[in-house]
N, C-alpha and C positions, 0 to 999 in steps of 0.2 A: 410339511407333509401331514396330512390327516389320515388316521386309520380308524375304522369303525369297529367298535366293540359292543356287543349286545349283552344284556342281562336276561337270562332265561325266566326269571321269576319277577313279575311286576304286576301292579294294578294301575288303573288309569289315574288314580290320585296319589300314587306312590312316587318314588324317586325316578329320575330320568330313565327312559327305556333304553337309550343308547348314549354312548359317549364317544367323543372323538379325541385323539391325541394330536397336539400341535407342538411345533418347535418354537413358536412365538405367540404366546397368549395375548399380549397387548395388540399385536397386529391383527390377530383373529377377532378380537373384540371390536376393534376399529372397523374391520370389514363387516361384521354382523350389524353394527350400528349404522353403517352406510347403506345397508339393505333394509333398514327399519325393522330389524328383528327385535322382538321383545326380550330383553335381558331380565331375568327374574331373580338374580342374586348378585351380591358383591363378589369380587374375586376372593376366594377362600384359600388359605394356606394351611395345609394339614401336615406340614413338615417336608415330606418328600415330593409332594404334588401340589400344584396350584390348580384351581378349577373355577369355572363360572357356569351357571345354569341359564338356559334360554328356552324359548318355545319355537316349535316349527309353525308354519302358517295355520295348522289345524289346532294349535294349542297344546300339542304333545310336548312334555318336558324332555329336554336334551341337555347335554353337558359337554364342555370342551375342557381338556386337561393338558397341563404341561408338567413334565418332570422337573423338579428343582435341580439346578446345577450346583454342584458342590465345589 
């Protein structure tokens, strides 16, 4: 399940404008790669969340995140 969350403050060269939640980050990355989406970061682990950044077809930065399971 993906849910859209937006950030009200952004610039075009700043962090991703939107991010999506997923229950399976690995499957989501595989799906994005299958669509030839440009992945712009490695998977990052910040403790409670894993995320990866990518670009939409217009080059806008986006991110998909998964909560860490404890």
